[in-house]
LUMSE-26019 format. One record per residue (C-alpha): residue number from 0; residue in one letter; x, y, z. Coordinates in nm, 2 decimals. Each point is the difference from the previous one (the first is absolute). Layout:
BEGIN
R   pos   code        x        y        z
R   NUM      A        X        Y        Z
...
This chain:
BEGIN
R   pos   code        x        y        z
R     0      M     0.00     0.00     0.00
R     1      I     0.28     0.24     0.09
R     2      P     0.17    -0.04    -0.34
R     3      H    -0.34     0.07    -0.17
R     4      L    -0.03     0.32     0.21
R     5      A     0.35     0.12    -0.09
R     6      T    -0.08    -0.05    -0.37
R     7      R    -0.32     0.20     0.03
R     8      L     0.20     0.28     0.18
R     9      R     0.27     0.00    -0.26
R    10      R    -0.28     0.06    -0.26
R    11      L    -0.14     0.29     0.20
R    12      I     0.34     0.18     0.05
R    13      P    -0.01     0.17    -0.36
R    14      L    -0.36     0.12     0.07
R    15      I     0.11     0.13     0.34
R    16      L     0.30     0.18    -0.14
R    17      T    -0.22     0.15    -0.28
R    18      V    -0.26     0.13     0.26
R    19      I     0.28     0.15     0.21
R    20      G     0.15     0.17    -0.32
R    21      I    -0.34     0.14    -0.10
R    22      F    -0.03     0.14     0.36
R    23      F     0.33     0.18    -0.02
R    24      I    -0.09     0.14    -0.34
R    25      V    -0.33     0.14     0.13
R    26      I     0.17     0.15     0.31
R    27      G     0.25     0.17    -0.23
R    28      I    -0.26     0.15    -0.22
R    29      L    -0.20     0.13     0.30
R    30      A     0.32     0.15     0.15
R    31      N     0.07     0.18    -0.33
R    32      Y    -0.35     0.13    -0.02
R    33      I     0.00     0.12     0.36
R    34      K     0.32     0.20    -0.09
R    35      R    -0.19     0.19    -0.27
R    36      E    -0.30     0.22     0.04
R    37      H    -0.24     0.18    -0.23
R    38      N     0.04     0.38     0.01
R    39      I    -0.08     0.33    -0.19
R    40      V     0.32     0.15    -0.14
R    41      L     0.08     0.32    -0.19
R    42      D     0.13     0.00    -0.35
R    43      S     0.25     0.27    -0.12
R    44      T    -0.29     0.26    -0.05
R    45      G    -0.12    -0.04     0.35
R    46      R    -0.32    -0.17    -0.09
R    47      E    -0.11    -0.31     0.18
R    48      T     0.05    -0.34    -0.17
R    49      A    -0.09    -0.35     0.13
R    50      G     0.31    -0.19     0.07
R    51      T     0.16    -0.27     0.22
R    52      V     0.31     0.11     0.19
R    53      S     0.23    -0.19     0.23
R    54      A    -0.05     0.08     0.37
R    55      E     0.37     0.07     0.02
R    56      I    -0.01     0.27    -0.27
R    57      K    -0.34     0.16     0.09
R    58      V     0.04     0.37     0.02
R    59      K    -0.17     0.20     0.28
R    60      T    -0.20     0.29    -0.15
R    61      I    -0.16     0.31     0.12
R    62      V    -0.28     0.23    -0.15
R    63      V     0.08     0.36    -0.10
R    64      D    -0.23     0.27    -0.14
R    65      I     0.17     0.24    -0.26
R    66      S    -0.20     0.28    -0.17
R    67      G     0.04     0.34    -0.16
R    68      A     0.24     0.06    -0.30
R    69      V     0.07    -0.37    -0.09
R    70      E    -0.10    -0.20    -0.31
R    71      Q    -0.21    -0.26     0.19
R    72      A    -0.11     0.12     0.34
R    73      G    -0.13    -0.28     0.23
R    74      V     0.06    -0.23     0.29
R    75      Y     0.28    -0.25    -0.06
R    76      L     0.14    -0.31     0.16
R    77      V     0.38     0.03     0.01
R    78      P     0.29    -0.18     0.18
R    79      Y     0.03     0.11     0.36
R    80      D     0.35     0.16    -0.06
R    81      S    -0.11     0.21    -0.30
R    82      R     0.10     0.37    -0.02
R    83      I    -0.21     0.29    -0.13
R    84      S     0.19    -0.03    -0.33
R    85      N    -0.12    -0.37    -0.03
R    86      V    -0.36     0.11     0.06
R    87      L     0.03     0.27    -0.27
R    88      I     0.12    -0.26    -0.24
R    89      T    -0.29    -0.23     0.08
R    90      A    -0.24     0.30    -0.06
R    91      G     0.15     0.05    -0.35
R    92      G     0.23     0.28     0.09
R    93      L    -0.07     0.37     0.03
R    94      S    -0.25     0.17    -0.23
R    95      P     0.12     0.28    -0.23
R    96      K    -0.17     0.24     0.22
R    97      A     0.18    -0.09     0.32
R    98      D     0.17     0.27     0.19
R    99      R     0.36    -0.14    -0.04
R   100      K     0.17     0.29     0.17
R   101      Y    -0.21    -0.06     0.31
R   102      I     0.06    -0.36    -0.01
R   103      S     0.38     0.03    -0.03
R   104      R     0.01     0.24     0.30
R   105      Y    -0.25    -0.15     0.23
R   106      I    -0.09    -0.36    -0.07
R   107      N     0.26    -0.25     0.11
R   108      L    -0.02    -0.27    -0.27
R   109      A     0.22    -0.23     0.21
R   110      Q    -0.23     0.01     0.30
R   111      R    -0.13    -0.36     0.09
R   112      V    -0.38    -0.02    -0.02
R   113      T    -0.22    -0.15     0.27
R   114      D    -0.31    -0.19     0.00
R   115      G    -0.31     0.23    -0.06
R   116      M     0.22     0.29    -0.10
R   117      K    -0.15     0.28    -0.22
R   118      I     0.23     0.17    -0.26
R   119      Y    -0.11     0.30    -0.18
R   120      I     0.18     0.15    -0.29
R   121      P    -0.09     0.36    -0.07
R   122      F    -0.07     0.15    -0.34
R   123      E     0.18     0.30    -0.15
R   124      N    -0.13     0.33     0.15
R   125      E    -0.21    -0.19     0.26
R   126      I     0.23     0.11     0.28
R   127      A     0.06     0.37     0.04
R   128      S     0.31     0.14    -0.19
R   129      N     0.19     0.00     0.33
R   130      P    -0.07    -0.35     0.15
R   131      V     0.13     0.10     0.34
R   132      T    -0.27     0.25     0.05
R   133      Q    -0.34    -0.07     0.15
R   134      L    -0.26    -0.12    -0.25
R   135      N    -0.33     0.20    -0.09
R   136      N    -0.19    -0.20     0.26
R   137      N     0.22     0.14     0.26
R   138      T     0.16    -0.33     0.09
R   139      I     0.37    -0.07     0.04
R   140      N     0.14    -0.27    -0.23
R   141      I     0.20    -0.23     0.22
R   142      N     0.18    -0.14    -0.30
R   143      S     0.16     0.33    -0.09
R   144      A    -0.04     0.26     0.28
R   145      S     0.30     0.16     0.17
R   146      I     0.10    -0.05     0.35
R   147      S    -0.14     0.35     0.09
R   148      E    -0.34    -0.07    -0.16
R   149      L    -0.03    -0.34     0.19
R   150      D     0.12     0.17     0.32
R   151      S    -0.31     0.23    -0.03
R   152      L    -0.23    -0.30     0.04
R   153      P    -0.14    -0.05     0.36
R   154      G     0.20    -0.25     0.19
R   155      I     0.28    -0.01    -0.26
R   156      G     0.34     0.13     0.10
R   157      I     0.33    -0.01    -0.18
R   158      T     0.07    -0.36     0.10
R   159      S    -0.33    -0.12    -0.13
R   160      A     0.03     0.21    -0.31
R   161      N     0.34    -0.17    -0.07
R   162      K    -0.16    -0.34     0.06
R   163      I    -0.28     0.08    -0.25
R   164      I     0.26     0.10    -0.26
R   165      S     0.20    -0.32     0.06
R   166      G    -0.31    -0.21    -0.04
R   167      R    -0.09     0.13    -0.35
R   168      P    -0.17    -0.08    -0.23
R   169      Y    -0.35    -0.07     0.15
R   170      G    -0.27    -0.18    -0.17
R   171      N    -0.27     0.14     0.23
R   172      I     0.01     0.23     0.30
R   173      A    -0.08    -0.29     0.25
R   174      E     0.35    -0.14    -0.08
R   175      L     0.12     0.26     0.25
R   176      V    -0.13    -0.22     0.27
R   177      S     0.06    -0.34    -0.16
R   178      K     0.37     0.09    -0.05
R   179      K     0.01     0.14     0.35
R   180      I     0.10     0.34    -0.11
R   181      V    -0.25     0.17     0.24
R   182      S    -0.24    -0.13     0.27
R   183      A    -0.37    -0.06    -0.05
R   184      S    -0.09     0.30     0.20
R   185      V     0.22     0.24    -0.20
R   186      Y    -0.14    -0.16    -0.32
R   187      E    -0.35     0.09     0.11
R   188      K     0.11     0.36     0.04
R   189      I     0.16     0.05    -0.34
R   190      K    -0.20    -0.25    -0.23
R   191      D    -0.22     0.28    -0.14
R   192      K     0.29     0.23    -0.06
R   193      I     0.22    -0.24    -0.20
R   194      S    -0.01    -0.18    -0.34
R   195      I     0.23    -0.21    -0.22
R   196      Y    -0.02     0.21    -0.32
């Protein structure tokens, strides 16, 4: 009886090995699938395209709003380490009517953008001929005002004025608080007296 059992076992060995081999193949396929995930990625024009990217090379993205004198104003998904210049390229570049003189003087194209940031590019003649002066609505442009103009704001001294200048450019006035330039209480005092363009 034992020799008969041994013969039967010998016949089953190839079947057992085949099952084990299939098991390891299935495990390998599942492991490879787990390493990959479906995601929405951006093509070179900044438009969303369906794609599958490896988890190891997935790029963290942020959302930025750019408007004004650009070819394609809108809200864009960009890599988290993008600069203002990268966002401009994504938006199709400056429009022919952009105020290039203002941009070269007051917009830092090398500044990193942050999630939820608003970037506004002014048109020619939109800002007063001397951008350091107050605007027609009697607000002070925190992106271009002098130290003495900023110092005239309630709760702002020379130190805070210098901090405001160092933190330029601003996409919106609330960035004075989010960038920790001024306290929330000071911001409440000056928010109606300031603008970004």
